[in-house]
N, C-alpha and C positions, 0 to 999 in steps of 0.2 A: 445551266451552268455547269461544266465539269466540276468533278470533285478535286480533282488535281490539274494543275498546270505546269509541272516541271518540265515536261516534253516541249510546250508550247514555249516557254520562257528561254528554253535552248536554241529556239529558232528565233526568237524575237517577235514572236506573233502573238494576236488574240485568239483565244478558243474559238472564235466564231468566223475565223477567215475560211475561204473555200480552197479546193485542192490547188488550185493555179497559184494562189498566193502562198501555201505552204512551199511549193516547188520553188517559187520566186525566192522566197526567205532562204531557204536552204542554200540555193546556188550563191545568195550573197555571203552568207555566213560561212560555207565553205571556203570560199575565196578569202575572206578575211582572216581565216584561223587556219589555213594551209600550212603545214609543217615547212613548205619550201620557202615560203615567206616570212617565216617567224622562227629562223634557224637559231637564236639565242633564247628561244622559250622552252624549256624542256617540257613543259605541259602542252605544247601545240597538238602533238600528236594524239594526245588524249582526249583534248578538245573537240579535235576533227573528227575522231570516231564516235563521239558522242553526239555530234550534230547529225553525222550520217545515220545512225542508229534511230535516234528521234526521227528523222524524216522517213526512214522505212516503216516506222511504226504508224505515224500520221498520216503517211500518204495512202495506207490501205485502209478502206472504208470499215472494213469489219473490226481491226484492230483498234482503229481510232475509236469506233462507237463503244468497244469493250473499254477502253482507256477513258472515255469521257463519262462513262455510267459509274465506273467502279473505280478508277485509278489505276495504280498497279496491280491491284487485287482482282480487277477485271480480266487480267491475263494470267492469273494464278487461281489454283484451286485451294482451298474447296468453296470457298466464298466466291470465286470469280466464276463468270457465266462461262468461261472456256475450259475450265478444268485443267489447266497447266499446272504442272508441279509447282507449288512455291518456292521450296528450296532451290528448284532450278534456276528460276527466274531471280530471286534476291541474290544467289550466290553471284551471278553474271551482273545483277542490275545495280545493286548498292555495296557488296563487300569491295572495301579497297578502293574506293572512289569510283565507281560505276563501272566494275569490269565487262558489264553487258556492252559497253560501248568501247571496251578497250581490248584487253589481253588476259589470257590464260595461260599457265604454264603446264609443261608435264603431259605424259599419254593421256588420251582420252579415258574418261572415267565410264564409258559405256560403248557399245558397237558404233563403228562409223555410219553415219547416216541414220542413227536411232531415231525413234519416234519417243517423246518424252511427254507424260501427263496430258495427252491431248493435243500436243504441240505438232506441226507439220515436221517432217523429217528435215533434219540438219544435212547440209552439203559439206562435206569435208575434201577440201582440196589442199594435197601437199603442193607446196611452193619453194623452189631451190633459190638458195641465196648464196653468196660468197661472203667470206669472211670481210671482204671489203664493205658488202652491204652491210653487216651488222656494225662495223666499226663507225662508217660515215653516215648511215641512214641512208633510207631509200623510199621515192614516192613511186606508186606501181599504178597505173591506169590499165584495165583490161576490159574487153567485151564478152559479155557471159549472156548465156540464154537460161530462162527460167520460165516455169509453168506460174500462170497467175488466173486466177478466176475470169471465166469470160465477161466481159464488161457489157455484153447484149443481152444475157440471159441472167446477169447476176449469178451464175453459179446453179442454176436450176437445169441448165439443159434443155430446157423447153423452148418452144416459139410461142410469144404472146402468153396466153393464160393458159395453155394447155398443162394437163396435170399427168404425171404418170399412172398408169394402170397396173394392178398386181400382174405378176409374170405368170402366164397360162402355162409354161413349163413346170414350174417349180412350185405353183400355186400360192405365190408370194412368201415362199419360206427361205429363197435365197440359195437353197442346195436342193439335190435331187438324191434318191435313195438307189443305191445300184447293189444287185444281188451277185453273189460270185460262188462257185463250188468250192468247198475246203477240201483239205487233203483227206480230212476223216470221212468224206463222203457226203457230209451234209453241206447246208447252205447258209451263207452269211451275208449279212448287209453292210454296207458303207456308206457315208454320205460324201459327196463331191459338190464343189461349187458349182452352181448352175452356170452354163457357157451360153445362156439366152440373154438373161439379164446381168450377167458377170458379178451374181451375188448379191445384188442389190434388192432383190424380191419384187421389183417393179421396172416398168419399161414404157418407153414412148413409142408411139407410131414413127415410123419414118418421115412422115410429113408433118409431125409434131415436133421434131427437133430443131433446134436452135442452129439456124443457117451458117454462123459463125464459128462455133465449137463443135457441130455435127452431133450433138447432145453429150459431148466430153465432158462438159461444165467448166473445163480448162482448156487456156489456149498457151502457146509459146509465146515469149516474149522476150526481145533482145534488150539487155541493160548495159551500162557501162559503170563498173563499180572501180572504186580508187582505195586502195589500202596504203598505209605508212609503215614502213620497217624502222622502228625507231633505233636509235644508237643504244648498243649495248644489249639488245635482243639476244636471246640463246636458240641453239638449236632445239627444234621441237616445241619451241614456244608456239601458241595459236593466237592468231589476229581474227577477232569474232566480229561479224557484221550482223547485228542483233535483228531478225525478221527479214533477212535478204532473202532468204531461202525459198525453196517453191511453195506456191500457195495450194489450200485445198478449201473447197466451200465448208462454212461452219468452223473453221478452227484457225487461230493464229498460224502465220507462216514460220517455218522452221529458220534457222540461222546458216549462214555462210560462213563456214570455218577454214582459214588458211593455217596450214600447218608448217611452218619453216622447216626445210630440209636444208642443213647446211654442207656444201661441198668441200672436200679436202683443199687444203691449201699447201701450194708447194714450199713456202717458206716459213710457214707459223703455225704452231698449234695452241690450240686455246684450252684453259682450265679455269672456268668460273671467269672472272675478272681479269685473270693473268694471260700473257703469251709467252710462248716458248719458241726461240729460234736457235739456229745452229749456224755458226759462223766458222768458215776455212780462214787459218792464217799461216803463213809461210814459217819456217824453222828460223828465219831471220826475225820475224817479228815475235815469234816466241822467246827468244833469248835476249833480242834488244829492244823489244817494245815498238809501239807504233803510236801515230795518231791520225785517223782516218774515219772516213763515213762506213760503218760495218754493215747497216742494214737499210733500205729505201722501205719506209713504213707504210701502211694500208691505207694512208690518207696522202702518200707522195712524198713526205718530208724525210731527210735524212737524218739518221741517228750516229753522229759524231763521237768517237771515242778515243781517249787518249790514255794510255797505259801508265800507271805511275812508274817513275825510274827505278831501275834495279829490279823491276817485278819480272819474274821469269814466268811464263804460262806453260803450263803441262797439258798433254792432250786430255780432253774432256773436264778442263777447269770449266767452272761455271760462276758467273757473276749475275747480278741483279741490277736494273736501272728502273728505278722509282717514277711511277708515274707515265710509263710509256706503253702500259698494257690496255686493255679494252676499256672504252667507255663504260662507266657504271649505268645500268639500265634507271631511267628516270632521273639520273644525276650526270648526264653527259660532261660536265666540267671536270667529274672526278673521274680519274682513271686506275686501273690495277697497275700491276708491274710487268715489266718484261725481262725474262731470264734468257740469259744468253750461254750456250755450250759452245767452247772452241774446240774446233777439230784441226789438229796439225796436219798441215799438208807437207809431206816430204819432197826432196828435190828429186829429179829425175835422172836416169841415166845419163842423158846429155850433159847436164851441168856437172855431174861427177866427173865426166871425161875432160871438163874444160878446166878444172882447177887443178893446183898443186897438190897433191895427195899429201906429200910430205910435209907441206906447209900447213895444210889444213889439220892434219893428226896432231901437229906442235900447239894448238891453239884449243882444240878439243878436249874436253875432260878425258883421262886416259882410260883405256879399255880395263874391263874387270879381270882379275886374275883368275886363275883356275880354284876349283874348291880344294879345301885343304882341311883334313888329310884327304887325298884322293882315295877313291874306291879301289878294291883289289882288282875288280876286272873293269874295264873299260873298252865299250864297243864305238868304233867308228860309224856315226848314222849316215845314211843316205836321204836325201829327201828332194822333194818336188813340190811344186806351188800348187796352192789348193785353193777353194773358195769356202768361205764358212758357210753359205747357203747349200752346200754340197752335203755338209756335215749335220745340218740342222736337219735336212730331209731324211736321213736316215733312222733307224729305230734302235736304239741301244739304251741301257740303263744309266742314264743321267738325270740329274735333279732338273727340274723345269727352267731353272734361271741359269743353267749351265754357261751359255753362251750370251747371257744379257750384260749389258753395260751399266752397272748400277752408278747412281751418282747420290751417294747417300746423303750429302748435305746441298743437294740441288736449290732447294725452295726453303724459304724462311725469313725470319726477321734479322735486319742487320743494323748497326749503328752509324757506319760510314756511309754519308749520303754521296760521297764521290766516286767511292770505289768499294764494292763488295764483293767477295767470293767466297768459295764454299768450303776453304781448306779449314782443318782444325788447329794447325800448327802455326804459332803466332808470328814465327820468322818467315813465314810464307804468304801470309795474309795481311789484309788490313780491315776485315769486317768478319764477322761471326754469324753464320746463318744456321737457323734450327731444323724444323721439320721438312717434311718431304710429302707435300699434296701432288698425287700422281698428276702428270700431265698428259692428255690423250686428245686427239682430234676431236671436236663435239660434232 
């Protein structure tokens, strides 16, 4: 009787079932808990990944035997039979609700494809996602190829009861000694891996090798994996399929780790759970206000905005719309905020030619007067059109933010739920916003 049954319980089977019954139970449970069929359950994605991880462990005879004999400790060191680092497994398996079956954040803490404490190498796979994927969630199925222990020879590489013999080339050492002349005139020796036995120290005769794996102990197998990108996930977040990596005889398989890579979005930038968008408005809308859909959101719904009467919008004014940001990870019913920066779109030359300039000047605010008092010397300047990009490309002693457009009160907390902007002047605003977390594409 296994010392632990938690993985069997996840699949809803008893510990004495065979491999076919485990596979059948997995398919049933995966279908039952698939996130696409449980869109109102924020825990569906985690449960789905747990079931997949349990199947990966129990469907492999070696890892199942270790689990049955010692429980989770059977896959960990030092009491476990396979010597895996306990910190690695428990950090994935139990911390924060079984992250071994789910997700992890941030950059890898080790080298890609690392071997950890007697465990097989992890397969690190970058997976490109859009901001829409992270907003709406996404189920992904993909065909993959991995190495598995040969089912015929059970990883021995031998045919029948044949046993490998010590390598005659290296005399069973796995390495050979090579002498070379040194620059000083003497001789030195170095060790190199035996090319005959590939460092194993023993080898099989050609006729004794397994027909299926040709003595390699492992074979290639095509598998179909499914991952679920949950709502609110972040750039560089990892989705871990525990035990789904390449197998090697005698040690547990590594993990398959998908690292999300967010593509830049043409309309939105993301900062944590908040979104930032820029909206162009006309001169008429800036002066007289408007009521229209300003943004088509990441799930296709429109965001309509009606400006308060008498409110003049200046270039680069910003507002915040509460609850229109990104879904919060594992709490998809809650959302961050949407910050909107207004860019003023000036009329073109054709419009200017079509209006009565005298009548227009009469209704617009008056032009500014000359400085008073005037300087003693005044030069009439000549100018030509330029592009700020050209100036940025030049090298000159200016501060790093010389041409940056600062939005000092772009982000923060406000009190007015209907309309909040970033001005400090109480005559020009209906809400006050404080700090400024930097918003950059993730």
